[in-house]
Each structure stands twice: as structure tokens, then as C-alpha cells.
C-alpha positions in Angstrom: 0.0 0.0 0.0 2.8 2.4 0.8 4.4 1.6 -2.6 1.1 2.3 -4.4 0.7 5.6 -2.5 3.9 6.9 -4.0 3.7 10.2 -6.0 4.3 8.4 -9.4 1.5 6.0 -9.0 -0.7 8.7 -7.6 -0.2 10.7 -10.8 -1.1 7.6 -12.9 -4.3 7.1 -10.8 -5.4 10.7 -10.8 -4.4 11.6 -14.4 -7.2 9.7 -16.2 -9.8 10.9 -13.7 -8.7 14.5 -14.5 -8.9 13.9 -18.3 -12.3 12.4 -18.1 -13.7 15.2 -15.9 -12.2 17.9 -18.1 -13.4 16.3 -21.3 -16.9 16.0 -19.9 -16.9 19.6 -18.8 -15.8 20.8 -22.2 -18.4 18.6 -23.9 -21.1 20.2 -21.7 -19.8 23.7 -22.3 -19.6 23.2 -26.1 -23.1 21.7 -26.3 -24.7 24.5 -24.3 -22.7 27.5 -25.6 -25.7 29.0 -27.4 -27.8 28.9 -24.2 -25.9 31.7 -22.5 -27.8 34.8 -21.5 -27.7 37.5 -18.9 -24.3 38.4 -17.5 -22.5 35.8 -19.6 -23.9 37.1 -22.8 -23.1 40.6 -21.7 -19.4 39.8 -21.4 -19.4 38.3 -24.9 -21.2 41.4 -26.2 -18.5 43.7 -24.8 -15.8 41.5 -26.5 -17.6 41.8 -29.8 -17.9 45.6 -29.3 -14.2 45.9 -28.7 -13.3 43.7 -31.6 -15.6 45.3 -34.2 -15.6 48.9 -33.1 -12.6 49.3 -30.7 -15.2 50.7 -28.2 -16.3 49.3 -24.9 -20.1 49.4 -24.8 -23.4 48.1 -25.9 -24.4 46.8 -29.3 -27.7 46.8 -31.2 -28.7 43.2 -32.0 -31.8 41.6 -33.4 -32.8 38.3 -31.9 -30.1 38.3 -29.2 -26.3 38.4 -29.5 -25.7 34.7 -28.8 -28.1 33.7 -31.5 -26.0 35.9 -33.9 -23.1 33.5 -33.5 -25.2 30.7 -35.0 -24.5 30.4 -38.7 -21.4 32.7 -38.3 -23.5 35.9 -38.6 -21.1 37.9 -36.4 -18.3 37.4 -38.9 -20.5 38.4 -41.9 -22.2 41.4 -40.4 -20.8 44.2 -38.3 -23.2 45.0 -35.5 -24.1 48.6 -34.7 -22.5 50.2 -31.7 -25.2 51.7 -29.4 -23.3 53.5 -26.6 -20.3 53.4 -24.2 -20.6 51.4 -21.0 -18.6 50.7 -17.9 -21.0 48.3 -16.3 -18.6 45.3 -16.4 -14.9 45.1 -15.4 -12.7 45.2 -18.5 -10.2 42.3 -18.3 -12.4 39.5 -19.5 -14.0 41.4 -22.4 -10.6 42.6 -23.6 -9.4 38.9 -23.6 -12.5 37.9 -25.5 -12.0 40.7 -28.0 -8.4 39.5 -28.6 -9.6 35.9 -29.1 -12.1 37.1 -31.7 -9.6 39.2 -33.6 -6.9 36.5 -33.7 -9.0 33.4 -34.3 -12.4 34.5 -35.4 -15.9 35.0 -34.1 -16.6 31.5 -32.6 -17.7 30.9 -29.1 -15.8 27.6 -29.1 -12.6 29.6 -29.2 -13.5 31.3 -25.9 -14.1 27.9 -24.3 -10.8 26.5 -25.6 -9.0 29.5 -24.2 -10.7 29.1 -20.8 -9.6 25.5 -20.5 -6.1 26.2 -21.7 -5.9 29.0 -19.1 -7.0 26.5 -16.5 -4.3 24.1 -17.4 -1.8 26.8 -16.9 -3.4 27.7 -13.6 -3.0 24.0 -12.5 0.7 24.2 -13.2 1.1 27.5 -11.4 -0.8 26.1 -8.4 1.5 23.1 -8.4 4.5 25.3 -8.4 3.0 27.4 -5.6 2.6 24.3 -3.4 6.2 23.3 -4.2 7.4 26.8 -3.0 5.8 26.1 0.4 7.9 22.9 0.6 4.9 20.6 1.2 5.1 16.8 0.8 4.9 15.7 -2.8 1.8 13.6 -2.2 0.0 16.6 -0.8 1.2 18.7 -3.7 -0.2 16.2 -6.2 -3.5 15.8 -4.4 -3.8 19.6 -3.9 -3.2 20.2 -7.6 -5.7 17.6 -8.6 -8.4 19.1 -6.3 -7.6 22.5 -7.9 -8.0 20.9 -11.4 -11.4 19.5 -10.7 -12.7 22.2 -8.4 -16.5 22.0 -8.3 -16.8 25.8 -8.4 -14.5 26.0 -11.5 -16.4 23.2 -13.2 -19.7 25.1 -12.7 -18.4 28.3 -14.2 -16.2 26.7 -16.9 -19.4 26.0 -18.8 -20.5 29.6 -19.2 -18.8 32.9 -20.4 -18.7 34.7 -17.0 -15.5 36.3 -15.7 -15.1 34.1 -12.6 -12.8 31.4 -14.1 -10.4 34.2 -15.4 -10.4 35.8 -12.0 -9.7 32.4 -10.5 -6.6 32.2 -12.6 -5.4 35.7 -11.7 -5.7 34.9 -8.0 -3.7 31.8 -8.6 -1.0 33.7 -10.4 -1.0 36.5 -7.8 -0.5 34.1 -4.9 2.4 32.4 -6.7 4.1 35.7 -7.4 3.4 36.9 -3.9 5.1 33.9 -2.3 8.1 34.1 -4.7 8.5 37.8 -3.6 8.3 37.0 0.1 10.9 34.2 -0.4 13.2 36.7 -2.3 12.9 34.7 -5.5 11.4 37.6 -7.5 10.8 41.3 -7.1 7.5 43.1 -6.2 6.7 44.5 -9.7 5.1 41.3 -11.2 2.7 40.7 -8.3 1.8 44.4 -8.1 0.9 44.4 -11.8 -1.1 41.2 -11.5 -2.8 42.6 -8.3 -4.1 45.4 -10.5 -5.3 43.0 -13.1 -7.1 41.0 -10.4 -9.1 44.0 -9.3 -10.0 44.8 -13.0 -11.1 41.2 -13.4 -13.5 41.3 -10.5 -13.9 44.4 -8.2 -15.0 42.1 -5.4 -11.3 41.6 -4.7 -10.6 45.3 -4.4 -9.2 45.0 -0.9 -7.5 41.6 -1.1 -4.1 42.6 -2.5 -3.7 45.7 -0.4 -4.8 43.9 2.8 -2.3 41.1 2.3 0.6 43.4 1.4 0.0 45.6 4.5 -0.2 42.6 6.9 3.0 41.1 5.3 4.7 44.5 6.1 3.4 44.4 9.7 4.8 40.9 10.0 8.1 42.1 8.6 7.9 39.7 5.7 8.3 42.5 3.1 10.0 45.9 3.4 8.2 49.2 3.1 9.7 49.7 -0.3 8.1 46.5 -1.5 4.7 47.5 0.0 4.9 50.9 -1.7 5.9 49.5 -5.1 3.2 46.8 -5.2 0.5 49.1 -4.0 1.4 52.0 -6.3 1.7 49.7 -9.3 -1.7 48.1 -8.6 -3.2 51.5 -8.2 -1.6 52.6 -11.5 -3.0 49.7 -13.4 -6.5 50.3 -12.1 -6.2 54.0 -12.6 -5.7 53.5 -16.4 -9.3 52.2 -16.5 -10.6 54.9 -14.2 -9.1 57.6 -16.3 -10.6 56.0 -19.4 -14.0 56.0 -17.7 -13.7 59.7 -16.8 -12.8 60.7 -20.4 -15.3 58.4 -22.2 -18.2 58.9 -19.8 -17.4 62.6 -19.4 -17.5 62.6 -15.6 -15.3 63.8 -12.8 -16.2 60.8 -10.6 -13.7 58.0 -10.0 -15.5 55.1 -11.5 -14.3 51.5 -11.5 -17.7 50.1 -12.8 -21.0 51.8 -13.0 -22.6 48.7 -11.6 -21.1 49.4 -8.2 -24.1 51.6 -7.3 -26.6 48.9 -8.0 -24.4 46.3 -6.1 -24.4 48.6 -3.1 -28.2 48.9 -3.3 -28.6 45.2 -3.4 -26.7 44.9 -0.2 -28.4 47.7 1.6 -32.2 47.6 1.6 -35.2 46.7 3.9 -35.3 43.1 2.6 -31.7 42.1 3.2 -32.3 40.9 6.8 -35.1 38.6 5.8 -34.3 37.6 2.2 -30.5 37.9 1.5 -28.8 34.5 0.9 -25.3 33.5 -0.3 -26.7 32.0 -3.4 -29.1 34.6 -4.6 -27.6 37.9 -3.4 -27.0 39.0 -7.0 -30.8 38.5 -7.8 -31.8 41.1 -5.1 -33.9 44.1 -6.2 -31.6 47.2 -6.1 -34.7 49.4 -6.8 -35.9 48.9 -3.2 -33.7 51.7 -1.9 -35.4 54.1 -4.3 -38.9 53.5 -2.9 -38.5 56.0 0.0 -35.9 58.2 -1.8 -36.9 61.6 -3.2 -35.7 61.9 -6.8 -37.0 62.8 -10.2 -38.9 59.7 -11.3 -39.7 61.1 -14.7 -36.1 61.8 -15.7 -34.2 59.4 -18.0 -31.0 58.6 -16.2 -27.8 57.6 -17.9 -25.4 54.9 -16.7 -23.3 57.3 -14.6 -26.3 59.1 -13.2 -27.9 55.8 -12.1 -24.6 54.9 -10.4 -24.7 58.1 -8.4 -28.5 57.8 -7.8 -28.1 54.3 -6.3 -25.2 55.4 -4.1 -27.0 58.5 -2.8 -30.2 56.4 -2.2 -28.1 53.8 -0.4 -26.5 56.4 1.9 -29.9 57.9 2.5 -31.3 54.5 3.5 -28.4 53.9 6.0 -28.8 57.4 7.5 -32.6 57.0 7.8 -32.6 53.4 9.1 -29.8 53.4 11.8 -31.6 50.6 13.7 -31.1 48.3 10.6 -27.4 48.8 10.1 -26.1 46.3 12.6 -28.6 43.6 11.7 -27.9 44.0 8.0 -24.1 43.9 8.5 -24.5 40.9 10.7 -26.7 39.1 8.2 -24.3 39.7 5.3 -21.2 38.7 7.3 -22.7 35.5 8.5 -23.8 34.8 4.9 -20.4 35.6 3.6 -18.6 33.0 5.7 -21.4 30.4 5.8 -20.1 27.4 3.9 -23.6 26.0 3.4 -26.0 27.3 0.7 -28.7 29.3 2.3 -30.9 28.7 -0.7 -29.9 25.1 -1.7 -29.4 24.2 -5.4 -29.5 20.6 -6.7 -26.6 18.8 -8.3 -23.4 17.0 -7.6 -21.2 20.0 -8.3 -23.3 22.3 -6.0 -22.9 19.7 -3.3 -19.2 19.4 -3.9 -18.9 23.2 -3.8 -20.4 23.6 -0.3 -18.4 20.6 1.0 -15.3 22.4 -0.2 -16.4 25.6 1.4 -16.9 23.8 4.7 -13.4 22.1 4.6 -11.9 25.5 3.7 -13.5 27.2 6.6 -12.3 24.5 9.0 -8.8 24.8 7.6 -8.9 28.6 8.0 -9.9 28.4 11.6 -7.3 25.6 12.2 -4.5 27.7 10.7 -5.4 30.8 12.7 -5.0 28.7 15.9 -2.1 26.4 15.1 0.0 27.8 12.2 3.2 29.7 13.0 3.9 30.5 9.3 3.5 34.2 9.0 3.0 34.1 5.2 0.2 31.6 5.5 -1.3 33.5 8.5 -1.2 36.7 6.4 -3.1 35.0 3.5 -5.7 33.7 6.0 -6.2 37.0 7.8 -6.1 39.0 4.6 -8.8 36.8 3.1 -11.0 37.3 6.2 -10.5 41.1 6.5 -10.9 41.8 2.7 -14.1 39.7 2.7 -15.4 41.6 5.7 -14.6 44.9 4.0 -16.3 44.3 0.7 -19.2 42.5 2.3 -20.1 45.4 4.5 -20.0 47.8 1.5 -21.8 45.5 -0.9 -22.5 41.8 -0.3 -20.9 38.4 -0.8 -22.1 35.1 -2.2 -21.1 31.8 -3.7 -20.6 33.3 -7.2 -18.4 36.2 -6.0 -16.4 33.8 -3.8 -15.7 31.3 -6.6 -12.3 32.8 -7.6 -10.9 32.7 -4.1 -11.3 28.9 -4.1 -7.6 28.9 -5.3 -6.5 30.6 -2.0 -8.9 28.6 0.1 -7.5 25.3 -1.4 -3.9 26.4 -0.7 -4.9 27.1 2.9 -6.7 23.7 3.1 -3.7 21.7 1.8 -1.3 23.6 4.0 -3.6 22.9 7.1 -3.5 19.2 6.2 0.3 19.4 6.1 0.5 21.2 9.5 -1.8 18.5 11.0 0.3 15.6 9.5 3.5 17.1 10.9 1.9 17.7 14.3 0.7 14.0 14.4 4.2 12.9 13.5 5.8 14.9 16.2 3.3 13.6 18.8 3.9 10.0 17.6 7.7 10.4 18.0 7.2 11.9 21.5 4.9 9.0 22.4 7.4 6.4 21.2 10.3 8.2 23.0 8.3 8.2 26.3 7.6 4.5 25.9 11.2 3.8 25.3 12.3 5.7 28.4 9.7 3.8 30.5 
């Protein structure tokens, strides 16, 4: 049994399982690619807009954008540009546009890219675990669990930005650890930290929180903290400046959807109805019910952003008795590993089981780990989640990309526990020998 458990035989055993699962996921993604709608179709539309017009915005389509890909209509006809937009973060649409320009207007090419990117992410995660000097068996098992992550499988089948953000978190962690171990400089992780934020603004606080805690733990110097932070801000600022120019506003805008997202997390129904699986389906218009504004006016994207922000602040100021209950509800929901509105399916079950194990590992490391780098990642994840959850809200979908970090903490916790058991076993044998 010990012989069979060796790393080589473990790879032989897990390899075919990974190939079968990956092949099945690609088959499902390919066979359902024309069924995408909502947010997923919106990202594809932005990619088409950038590829055809060099502009980031909405298109005028007849019969739906995704249907236009059937029969290769997108390649034959140039869709009409409607107006500029900043509703979505830019990284994933820019990548989609590049895929269309280089390879052609086929949804299959986007799927192929996503799966190839995941393969690269698996390799980077493997190298990350090696940097932490974990046992080879744990490195292989951890990489395999990363490869077949239930959360990744769910989102690999649609055109949402979560899998790309999942990759950027993986890359950022790898570069972060290399920097702490003095194997690379701060510039790469600062740049990737900016890209991470532009992939999904939910992770706005994560890089800066981790860098600051590392500085407090004296794992990096102030110079490194300054360089990474300034570079990340510079990367994000390029997009903010673009928004100011294109949208003709003096406001600092990351995405115009941020106002609606705030409103979803701050309204009278949050305490009773908010869940970690349906938070993004909440009605942002609830904060406008008791807010005095011109209801006959046609509001633009930037104006709606400001309207939702003003209405949200008004709700908080006029309902002080609800602030603590709402914050408490959202924080409990953010860290709850169980789906508060259950969804059927093997992958959904696998996802909440992973969340549960990750939460246990997080608590275990906070108590028993003495590794300042790992503690920083754990504390940084907690504090950044608290920060963004209070301002907006959290949920299973938003949390999907951080599965890379949670899995790293889970594997490291198992390694700590194994080493602890070995030490206790040696001490027990030594005491028996002395007796």
C-alpha cells in the first residue's frame, strides 16, 4: 500500500480521472454554448464591441447576441454600436476581443482559451505548493483538487469572468510567495494585483490587505509594499481615467454597476431575504422607494450609479436601527459554507463541501499555524471579505475565484496537521522507550 501511494502511482491514478472530468466539462460547455444569457452574454457582447468597433459598450442586435453566433452571422455582419458602458470590469471582455480578432468569431474559441488557461493555472498552483515545501503527495492531491474544483467546473461552462479571476488569484499568490521568499521582485505581483481588481472588483481589498499585513509581520519591506501598492493603483487608474474621459465625468468610476451592487446589499429586505446563493438577484430598486428623486427623468449609466449610491447612503442614514442587523446578516452569509438557498446537483454539493473544509482549515491555521506568510493570507482573506461584504455583499458566485486561495490554505492545514501528528507520535514512542 505504501508503494502504491507513492507520487508516481498517484499521478497515474489521478491523471485519467482529471482527463475524463475535463473532457466531460468541455463537452457540456460546447453543447450548451448557445444557451448563455444575462451576465455571460453581456461579457461576450463587450468582447464583440471591442473587436468590431474598438469601443467598450453596448451593441444593437436583433434576436439576441448569442443567436447571432449561429450560422457565423457575427463574422459576416458588423453589429451597430449603441453607446459606451462601464457596467462590467474590463479584463475578460478585452481577452474575449483578442480571441475574436486573432482566431475568429466563434464561441468555441473562448471555451478553448478558458480550458487552456485553467491548465496553466494548475501548473502554477502546483509550483506554488512546491514553494511552500509541502510533501509531494499533498502537492499532487492539492493540484488535482484545484484541477477538478467543483466551483471551477460550474463556471467553466459559461462565459462569466469568474474562471479568469480564479486564474489571476492563482498567479498573484504564486508571485506573492516568490516575492516573500526573495525569488522575484515586487513588480510582477503588483501588476497582477491590479489585473485581479480589474477582473473582479469584489477583490478590491485583497491585494492591499495582504501586502499591508505582510509588512506588519516584517515579511516584506516598506519599499516592496509601496511598489506593489502604487503599481496596482496605477494599473487600475488606467481604466478609471478611461471612464472619466469616455463617460465625461469627474467621478472616479471602476464600474457603473457598483451603485446597484451597493443597493442590493443595503435595503429593507436584506435581513429577511438575503442569501449567499441569490444575493445578485436582489432588487436594487428597493432603496429608491423612499428616496426623493425625479422619477420622470431618463437617467444615464453614470447618473444611475450616483443615484443608487445616494439612495443607499440615505437608507443607511434614515434606518440606523437596521445597520447592525444588515451587517451581521451579510457577514454570517459571507462566511457560511452551506448554501442558504440550496441548489440541486453533484457540483453544487461538492462546492459547499469544499467551502466547509476550507472554513475548518482557515480556523485551524489561525489557531495552530506559525507560518507568518500563511497566516497573512488567511487573515487577509478574512479582512478583505469583511470589508467588501459590508460595503456591498458576498455570495457563492463572487467567492468562486478565491477557491484557489482557500484550497492552498486547506492543503497547508493538512500538512500542518500531519506534521503535528508525526511529532506527537515520536514523542509518544520516546516516552515509551524511556519507560
